[in-house]
N, C-alpha and C positions, 0 to 999 in steps of 0.2 A: 600178260596184257597189263598195263599200269591203270589203275581206278582213275574212272572221272572225278575230280571232287566238285564239289558247287558250294556257292555262301551256306544251303541247306545241310548238307549231308558233311561238313568238315568238322564239327564238334564230336560227331560221332563217331567218323572213320578214323580222324587223326588224332584230337586230344584224347579218346576216351581208349585209344589202340594199349594194348599191352605188351604190343612188339614195338621196335624202333619204325618211324615212319621218315619217309623223304618224300618232299611235295616241291614240283616244277611248276611253279608262275610262269606261265605263258601267253601267247598270241598268236593269230594266226600269222599276222603280218610282221611278225618279228624272226629276220633271218637267222640270228644267233641260235634262235629258238629252234629253229627246225633244225640246225646244229647237234643242239642237245640231245632233241626227242629221241632218236633212234637211240641212244646210248640209256636214256630214262627206260625204254621198254625193255634193252639189255638186261638191265638191272631188277627190272621188275621181275625178270625169266629167271635168273640166278638167283634172285633171293626171295623166291616164292615160300612161302610158309614161315619165312624167318625177319622179314621186313614187310611192310607196307608201304609201296612206292605208288603216288598219286600224282596226277597232273589237274591243274586248277588254270582254266582260261579267266584271265584277269579281264577281260572286256565282257562276260558275261559273268562275273562274277565278283563285282567289284569291293563286294562290304568286306572279305576275309583279306584281299590284296590292301585294302586300307588301315586293318586291325593289325596288321604286320609292317605295316609302309613301306611296301613295295614300290619303289620309284622306278626301278630298273627290271628290263626283262631281258635274258631268263633269269629268276632267281630260283637258287633250289634252297627249301630250308629243310632242318632235320631237326624231329622231335624224339623224346623219348619219354614215357612217362605222361606224357600231358604239357610238357615243357619243350621251350625252343633251346636247343641247345647249339647247334651252330648253322653258318650259312655259307653259299657261295652264289656270290653275284658276279653274273657275266659268263659265258662258256667256258667249259672247263674241260680237261680229258677225262673218260673212263676211270681213268687211275687213281686221279684228285677224287672224283667222288665217292668211288668205291672205297677207299682210305676213309674218308669222312664217316660211309654208312658203317664200316666193320668197327670202328671205335664206338659205335652204341650198341653194336649186340653182344 
């Protein structure tokens, strides 16, 4: 299951991770976010132990969203070694997200 990320735990979980990290920025009211959500959950199961997969609700955690300039959701950010290395804005098929994640492993 994808980790629930917040403004409070983001730095510890994402920026200090020794594994690649995928963060899904989403909100309850966002239709395309509901399409991407199950894909993110599948990736979380498939990459358990190899990568950190998390979801951050932008309505409840505006600090991190502002820090990374999230203006559209869903936005998926890819981190490695605490650095932002890639992003996907808008809904995308699992194959596209998985390809981006694999390049970080």
